[in-house]
N, C-alpha and C positions, 0 to 999 in steps of 0.2 A: 101451836099450844104448848103454854108455858109448863104444864105438868109433863108431858111428853118429853120434853126440852129437858126438865130438870131430872126426871127418872134416867133419860139418857146418860146425862152428867154423872150421876150416882152407880150407872153401870160402869163406865169408864173409871171412875174412882175407885169402885172394888176390884176391878181387875188390875188397877196400877199397885193398890195398899195390899192386896191377898200374899199371903205367903206360899198359896197352892201354885201349882205348874198353871201354864197359860191353857187357855180353853177349858178350865174346870169351872167349879161353881164360884170360884172367886170369893170364898168366905172372908168377912171381915167383923170385927165385935161390933154388936149393938150400938155401943157409946160411941164409936167412932163414927159408923153409919148415921147416927142421930145427930151428933154435932155437925157434919157436913152438911145434913140434909136441911137441919135448921138454919145454917147460914146461908146456905144457897137461896133457901126458900125467901129469907128476909131480905135478901139482895133483890129478887126477881119482884118481890111485892104485890104479885099478881094472886098468888095463892093464900088464902085465908088462914088464919090461925087454926080455925076449926077443922079444915082440911087436913092441914099439915098435924094437926094432934091426932084425929083419926087414923091417917096413914101411919103414923108412928106407933101408934097403939096397935094397930093389925100387924106391922112388921116385927113388934117385940113379941107378940103371942108365936110367930112363927120362929123368930128367932130363940125363944126359950125353949123350944122342942129341938134346937140344934146347938145346945150348949151354949148359948148367948150368942152366935155368930149369926150374922144376916147373909142369905145366899141372893145370889142374882135372882133366880128364880121366885124369890118371896115377893119380888115387886115388878 
């Protein structure tokens, strides 16, 4: 499943890029998350733009509640 593979990659990216201790929520700024997600989705090519935009909109709503930070539990 391309979406599950992409989300797994994003989880690893959050864990690598966060400044929080290992095993935590691994927050990263929405801008960073969005940039990586759009890049990886474009490489994959199987996830539609509509799906990508809807996903990022939902993640942005969640990030706005966390001072602009995306947490792994958001996706």
